[in-house]
Biotite code that builds the C-alpha atoms (Angstrom):
import biotite.structure as struc

atoms = struc.array([
    struc.Atom([68.605, 74.748, 125.692], chain_id="A", res_id=1, res_name="MET", atom_name="CA", element="C"),
    struc.Atom([71.442, 76.803, 125.103], chain_id="A", res_id=2, res_name="ASN", atom_name="CA", element="C"),
    struc.Atom([71.169, 80.682, 125.246], chain_id="A", res_id=3, res_name="LEU", atom_name="CA", element="C"),
    struc.Atom([72.214, 82.362, 122.533], chain_id="A", res_id=4, res_name="PRO", atom_name="CA", element="C"),
    struc.Atom([75.743, 84.936, 123.913], chain_id="A", res_id=5, res_name="ASP", atom_name="CA", element="C"),
    struc.Atom([73.490, 87.937, 124.030], chain_id="A", res_id=6, res_name="ASP", atom_name="CA", element="C"),
    struc.Atom([71.163, 86.487, 126.033], chain_id="A", res_id=7, res_name="ALA", atom_name="CA", element="C"),
    struc.Atom([74.000, 84.453, 128.289], chain_id="A", res_id=8, res_name="VAL", atom_name="CA", element="C"),
    struc.Atom([75.155, 88.732, 128.980], chain_id="A", res_id=9, res_name="ALA", atom_name="CA", element="C"),
    struc.Atom([71.555, 90.023, 129.661], chain_id="A", res_id=10, res_name="ALA", atom_name="CA", element="C"),
    struc.Atom([71.269, 87.691, 132.056], chain_id="A", res_id=11, res_name="LEU", atom_name="CA", element="C"),
    struc.Atom([74.647, 88.087, 133.653], chain_id="A", res_id=12, res_name="GLN", atom_name="CA", element="C"),
    struc.Atom([73.511, 92.144, 133.699], chain_id="A", res_id=13, res_name="ILE", atom_name="CA", element="C"),
    struc.Atom([70.740, 91.855, 134.789], chain_id="A", res_id=14, res_name="PHE", atom_name="CA", element="C"),
    struc.Atom([71.063, 89.330, 137.617], chain_id="A", res_id=15, res_name="GLN", atom_name="CA", element="C"),
    struc.Atom([73.364, 91.672, 139.045], chain_id="A", res_id=16, res_name="ASP", atom_name="CA", element="C"),
    struc.Atom([71.744, 94.425, 139.244], chain_id="A", res_id=17, res_name="ALA", atom_name="CA", element="C"),
    struc.Atom([70.538, 95.687, 142.448], chain_id="A", res_id=18, res_name="SER", atom_name="CA", element="C"),
    struc.Atom([66.724, 96.774, 142.267], chain_id="A", res_id=19, res_name="GLY", atom_name="CA", element="C"),
    struc.Atom([64.163, 97.184, 140.165], chain_id="A", res_id=20, res_name="TRP", atom_name="CA", element="C"),
    struc.Atom([65.491, 100.976, 139.305], chain_id="A", res_id=21, res_name="GLU", atom_name="CA", element="C"),
    struc.Atom([68.141, 99.630, 137.770], chain_id="A", res_id=22, res_name="GLN", atom_name="CA", element="C"),
    struc.Atom([66.724, 97.254, 136.213], chain_id="A", res_id=23, res_name="ARG", atom_name="CA", element="C"),
    struc.Atom([64.206, 100.274, 134.733], chain_id="A", res_id=24, res_name="ALA", atom_name="CA", element="C"),
    struc.Atom([67.579, 101.569, 133.382], chain_id="A", res_id=25, res_name="ARG", atom_name="CA", element="C"),
    struc.Atom([69.186, 98.992, 131.644], chain_id="A", res_id=26, res_name="MET", atom_name="CA", element="C"),
    struc.Atom([65.855, 98.110, 130.045], chain_id="A", res_id=27, res_name="LEU", atom_name="CA", element="C"),
    struc.Atom([66.141, 101.547, 128.510], chain_id="A", res_id=28, res_name="MET", atom_name="CA", element="C"),
    struc.Atom([69.416, 100.989, 127.988], chain_id="A", res_id=29, res_name="GLN", atom_name="CA", element="C"),
    struc.Atom([68.770, 97.989, 125.655], chain_id="A", res_id=30, res_name="TRP", atom_name="CA", element="C"),
    struc.Atom([65.664, 100.096, 123.780], chain_id="A", res_id=31, res_name="GLY", atom_name="CA", element="C"),
    struc.Atom([68.516, 102.380, 122.785], chain_id="A", res_id=32, res_name="GLU", atom_name="CA", element="C"),
    struc.Atom([70.872, 99.845, 121.461], chain_id="A", res_id=33, res_name="ARG", atom_name="CA", element="C"),
    struc.Atom([68.126, 98.537, 118.954], chain_id="A", res_id=34, res_name="LEU", atom_name="CA", element="C"),
    struc.Atom([69.080, 98.864, 114.980], chain_id="A", res_id=35, res_name="PRO", atom_name="CA", element="C"),
    struc.Atom([66.934, 101.336, 113.602], chain_id="A", res_id=36, res_name="PRO", atom_name="CA", element="C"),
    struc.Atom([64.785, 99.782, 110.991], chain_id="A", res_id=37, res_name="LEU", atom_name="CA", element="C"),
    struc.Atom([64.830, 101.872, 108.163], chain_id="A", res_id=38, res_name="ASN", atom_name="CA", element="C"),
    struc.Atom([61.134, 103.042, 106.766], chain_id="A", res_id=39, res_name="ASP", atom_name="CA", element="C"),
    struc.Atom([60.504, 100.612, 103.826], chain_id="A", res_id=40, res_name="ALA", atom_name="CA", element="C"),
    struc.Atom([60.423, 97.744, 107.300], chain_id="A", res_id=41, res_name="ASP", atom_name="CA", element="C"),
    struc.Atom([57.767, 100.172, 109.194], chain_id="A", res_id=42, res_name="LYS", atom_name="CA", element="C"),
    struc.Atom([55.259, 98.990, 107.380], chain_id="A", res_id=43, res_name="CYS", atom_name="CA", element="C"),
    struc.Atom([51.892, 97.931, 107.616], chain_id="A", res_id=44, res_name="GLU", atom_name="CA", element="C"),
    struc.Atom([52.711, 94.369, 107.109], chain_id="A", res_id=45, res_name="ALA", atom_name="CA", element="C"),
    struc.Atom([55.556, 94.299, 109.567], chain_id="A", res_id=46, res_name="ASN", atom_name="CA", element="C"),
    struc.Atom([53.714, 95.592, 112.157], chain_id="A", res_id=47, res_name="LEU", atom_name="CA", element="C"),
    struc.Atom([52.829, 93.279, 115.350], chain_id="A", res_id=48, res_name="VAL", atom_name="CA", element="C"),
    struc.Atom([49.118, 93.144, 115.420], chain_id="A", res_id=49, res_name="HIS", atom_name="CA", element="C"),
    struc.Atom([48.287, 92.689, 119.265], chain_id="A", res_id=50, res_name="GLY", atom_name="CA", element="C"),
    struc.Atom([50.468, 95.192, 121.167], chain_id="A", res_id=51, res_name="CYS", atom_name="CA", element="C"),
    struc.Atom([49.019, 98.441, 122.212], chain_id="A", res_id=52, res_name="GLU", atom_name="CA", element="C"),
    struc.Atom([52.236, 100.397, 121.195], chain_id="A", res_id=53, res_name="SER", atom_name="CA", element="C"),
    struc.Atom([53.439, 99.868, 117.800], chain_id="A", res_id=54, res_name="GLN", atom_name="CA", element="C"),
    struc.Atom([55.890, 97.798, 117.425], chain_id="A", res_id=55, res_name="VAL", atom_name="CA", element="C"),
    struc.Atom([57.599, 96.347, 113.816], chain_id="A", res_id=56, res_name="TRP", atom_name="CA", element="C"),
    struc.Atom([59.131, 92.941, 113.373], chain_id="A", res_id=57, res_name="LEU", atom_name="CA", element="C"),
    struc.Atom([61.645, 91.627, 110.371], chain_id="A", res_id=58, res_name="VAL", atom_name="CA", element="C"),
    struc.Atom([62.929, 88.058, 110.640], chain_id="A", res_id=59, res_name="GLY", atom_name="CA", element="C"),
    struc.Atom([65.901, 86.655, 107.984], chain_id="A", res_id=60, res_name="ARG", atom_name="CA", element="C"),
    struc.Atom([66.425, 83.306, 107.992], chain_id="A", res_id=61, res_name="LEU", atom_name="CA", element="C"),
    struc.Atom([70.354, 82.743, 107.852], chain_id="A", res_id=62, res_name="HIS", atom_name="CA", element="C"),
    struc.Atom([71.510, 79.309, 107.211], chain_id="A", res_id=63, res_name="ASP", atom_name="CA", element="C"),
    struc.Atom([69.503, 77.863, 109.292], chain_id="A", res_id=64, res_name="GLY", atom_name="CA", element="C"),
    struc.Atom([69.647, 80.377, 112.098], chain_id="A", res_id=65, res_name="HIS", atom_name="CA", element="C"),
    struc.Atom([66.620, 83.861, 112.626], chain_id="A", res_id=66, res_name="TRP", atom_name="CA", element="C"),
    struc.Atom([67.404, 87.175, 112.968], chain_id="A", res_id=67, res_name="GLN", atom_name="CA", element="C"),
    struc.Atom([65.184, 88.835, 113.747], chain_id="A", res_id=68, res_name="PHE", atom_name="CA", element="C"),
    struc.Atom([65.243, 92.979, 113.774], chain_id="A", res_id=69, res_name="ALA", atom_name="CA", element="C"),
    struc.Atom([62.415, 95.067, 115.905], chain_id="A", res_id=70, res_name="ALA", atom_name="CA", element="C"),
    struc.Atom([61.575, 98.418, 117.375], chain_id="A", res_id=71, res_name="ASN", atom_name="CA", element="C"),
    struc.Atom([58.365, 100.182, 118.858], chain_id="A", res_id=72, res_name="SER", atom_name="CA", element="C"),
    struc.Atom([57.442, 103.899, 119.027], chain_id="A", res_id=73, res_name="ASP", atom_name="CA", element="C"),
    struc.Atom([57.162, 103.020, 123.118], chain_id="A", res_id=74, res_name="ALA", atom_name="CA", element="C"),
    struc.Atom([60.811, 103.222, 124.681], chain_id="A", res_id=75, res_name="ARG", atom_name="CA", element="C"),
    struc.Atom([59.722, 100.601, 127.571], chain_id="A", res_id=76, res_name="LEU", atom_name="CA", element="C"),
    struc.Atom([58.277, 98.468, 124.360], chain_id="A", res_id=77, res_name="ILE", atom_name="CA", element="C"),
    struc.Atom([61.988, 98.822, 122.652], chain_id="A", res_id=78, res_name="ARG", atom_name="CA", element="C"),
    struc.Atom([63.965, 97.499, 125.663], chain_id="A", res_id=79, res_name="GLY", atom_name="CA", element="C"),
    struc.Atom([61.417, 94.217, 126.366], chain_id="A", res_id=80, res_name="LEU", atom_name="CA", element="C"),
    struc.Atom([61.639, 93.480, 122.349], chain_id="A", res_id=81, res_name="VAL", atom_name="CA", element="C"),
    struc.Atom([65.662, 94.013, 122.626], chain_id="A", res_id=82, res_name="ALA", atom_name="CA", element="C"),
    struc.Atom([65.948, 91.265, 125.247], chain_id="A", res_id=83, res_name="LEU", atom_name="CA", element="C"),
    struc.Atom([63.577, 89.398, 123.446], chain_id="A", res_id=84, res_name="LEU", atom_name="CA", element="C"),
    struc.Atom([65.384, 89.436, 120.691], chain_id="A", res_id=85, res_name="LEU", atom_name="CA", element="C"),
    struc.Atom([68.634, 88.584, 122.212], chain_id="A", res_id=86, res_name="ALA", atom_name="CA", element="C"),
    struc.Atom([66.710, 86.248, 123.742], chain_id="A", res_id=87, res_name="ARG", atom_name="CA", element="C"),
    struc.Atom([65.850, 84.431, 120.028], chain_id="A", res_id=88, res_name="VAL", atom_name="CA", element="C"),
    struc.Atom([68.354, 86.341, 117.628], chain_id="A", res_id=89, res_name="ASN", atom_name="CA", element="C"),
    struc.Atom([70.594, 82.948, 116.638], chain_id="A", res_id=90, res_name="GLY", atom_name="CA", element="C"),
    struc.Atom([67.896, 80.209, 117.357], chain_id="A", res_id=91, res_name="LEU", atom_name="CA", element="C"),
    struc.Atom([66.808, 77.161, 114.627], chain_id="A", res_id=92, res_name="SER", atom_name="CA", element="C"),
    struc.Atom([63.097, 77.743, 114.350], chain_id="A", res_id=93, res_name="THR", atom_name="CA", element="C"),
    struc.Atom([62.620, 74.433, 115.981], chain_id="A", res_id=94, res_name="GLU", atom_name="CA", element="C"),
    struc.Atom([64.813, 76.552, 119.194], chain_id="A", res_id=95, res_name="GLU", atom_name="CA", element="C"),
    struc.Atom([62.145, 79.968, 118.512], chain_id="A", res_id=96, res_name="LEU", atom_name="CA", element="C"),
    struc.Atom([59.215, 77.305, 119.011], chain_id="A", res_id=97, res_name="ARG", atom_name="CA", element="C"),
    struc.Atom([60.645, 76.183, 122.273], chain_id="A", res_id=98, res_name="GLN", atom_name="CA", element="C"),
    struc.Atom([61.115, 79.693, 123.759], chain_id="A", res_id=99, res_name="VAL", atom_name="CA", element="C"),
    struc.Atom([59.345, 80.441, 127.229], chain_id="A", res_id=100, res_name="ASP", atom_name="CA", element="C"),
    struc.Atom([58.615, 84.120, 127.007], chain_id="A", res_id=101, res_name="LEU", atom_name="CA", element="C"),
    struc.Atom([57.415, 84.414, 130.783], chain_id="A", res_id=102, res_name="SER", atom_name="CA", element="C"),
    struc.Atom([60.132, 82.287, 132.381], chain_id="A", res_id=103, res_name="ASP", atom_name="CA", element="C"),
    struc.Atom([62.963, 84.575, 130.245], chain_id="A", res_id=104, res_name="TRP", atom_name="CA", element="C"),
    struc.Atom([61.756, 87.569, 131.652], chain_id="A", res_id=105, res_name="PHE", atom_name="CA", element="C"),
    struc.Atom([61.326, 85.960, 135.618], chain_id="A", res_id=106, res_name="ASN", atom_name="CA", element="C"),
    struc.Atom([65.260, 84.464, 134.987], chain_id="A", res_id=107, res_name="GLN", atom_name="CA", element="C"),
    struc.Atom([65.801, 88.712, 134.324], chain_id="A", res_id=108, res_name="LEU", atom_name="CA", element="C"),
    struc.Atom([63.807, 89.764, 137.143], chain_id="A", res_id=109, res_name="GLY", atom_name="CA", element="C"),
    struc.Atom([61.662, 91.632, 134.821], chain_id="A", res_id=110, res_name="LEU", atom_name="CA", element="C"),
    struc.Atom([58.409, 89.692, 134.786], chain_id="A", res_id=111, res_name="SER", atom_name="CA", element="C"),
    struc.Atom([56.547, 91.107, 137.788], chain_id="A", res_id=112, res_name="ARG", atom_name="CA", element="C"),
    struc.Atom([57.377, 94.584, 136.112], chain_id="A", res_id=113, res_name="GLN", atom_name="CA", element="C"),
    struc.Atom([55.410, 93.180, 132.848], chain_id="A", res_id=114, res_name="LEU", atom_name="CA", element="C"),
    struc.Atom([51.642, 93.926, 132.426], chain_id="A", res_id=115, res_name="SER", atom_name="CA", element="C"),
    struc.Atom([49.280, 92.141, 131.398], chain_id="A", res_id=116, res_name="PRO", atom_name="CA", element="C"),
    struc.Atom([48.958, 94.569, 128.061], chain_id="A", res_id=117, res_name="SER", atom_name="CA", element="C"),
    struc.Atom([52.926, 94.379, 127.530], chain_id="A", res_id=118, res_name="ARG", atom_name="CA", element="C"),
    struc.Atom([53.291, 90.839, 128.946], chain_id="A", res_id=119, res_name="SER", atom_name="CA", element="C"),
    struc.Atom([50.356, 89.869, 125.428], chain_id="A", res_id=120, res_name="ASN", atom_name="CA", element="C"),
    struc.Atom([52.262, 92.789, 123.302], chain_id="A", res_id=121, res_name="GLY", atom_name="CA", element="C"),
    struc.Atom([55.437, 90.223, 123.880], chain_id="A", res_id=122, res_name="LEU", atom_name="CA", element="C"),
    struc.Atom([53.354, 87.312, 123.389], chain_id="A", res_id=123, res_name="ASN", atom_name="CA", element="C"),
    struc.Atom([52.213, 88.865, 120.098], chain_id="A", res_id=124, res_name="ALA", atom_name="CA", element="C"),
    struc.Atom([55.806, 89.462, 118.823], chain_id="A", res_id=125, res_name="VAL", atom_name="CA", element="C"),
    struc.Atom([56.980, 85.915, 119.870], chain_id="A", res_id=126, res_name="LEU", atom_name="CA", element="C"),
    struc.Atom([53.668, 84.406, 118.187], chain_id="A", res_id=127, res_name="GLN", atom_name="CA", element="C"),
    struc.Atom([54.701, 86.784, 114.865], chain_id="A", res_id=128, res_name="ARG", atom_name="CA", element="C"),
    struc.Atom([58.208, 85.452, 115.211], chain_id="A", res_id=129, res_name="MET", atom_name="CA", element="C"),
    struc.Atom([57.031, 81.736, 115.170], chain_id="A", res_id=130, res_name="ARG", atom_name="CA", element="C"),
    struc.Atom([54.434, 82.658, 112.110], chain_id="A", res_id=131, res_name="GLU", atom_name="CA", element="C"),
    struc.Atom([57.568, 83.917, 109.844], chain_id="A", res_id=132, res_name="LEU", atom_name="CA", element="C"),
    struc.Atom([59.530, 80.671, 110.641], chain_id="A", res_id=133, res_name="ALA", atom_name="CA", element="C"),
    struc.Atom([57.231, 79.072, 109.449], chain_id="A", res_id=134, res_name="GLN", atom_name="CA", element="C"),
])
């Protein structure tokens, strides 16, 4: 399956990291790069349920390819969500259905650091993306 350019870049950066501390720092930096959502988008309708932290998600279909924007009140989650966006932005609805979240974070070398609640939260975000794409 073809990876979006941002995902290829993320893989390269994270796979070259020399250990967890460096990955954790990079995770925070990815989160800081997320463009802020406007206040209108930070509404109940865009809140992803199933996350311990607040995560807002909006998605738009553009020429058959999905573009998602998201943000969170939690720094670590923001980073994880940013990496999820890198993986899914630009995909078609069909490709979005095939994204394997645990495989993606495995490839990044971050799966060990995903607590069950974080993993559930990210799965809830991906699930919400798929609902928007239906």
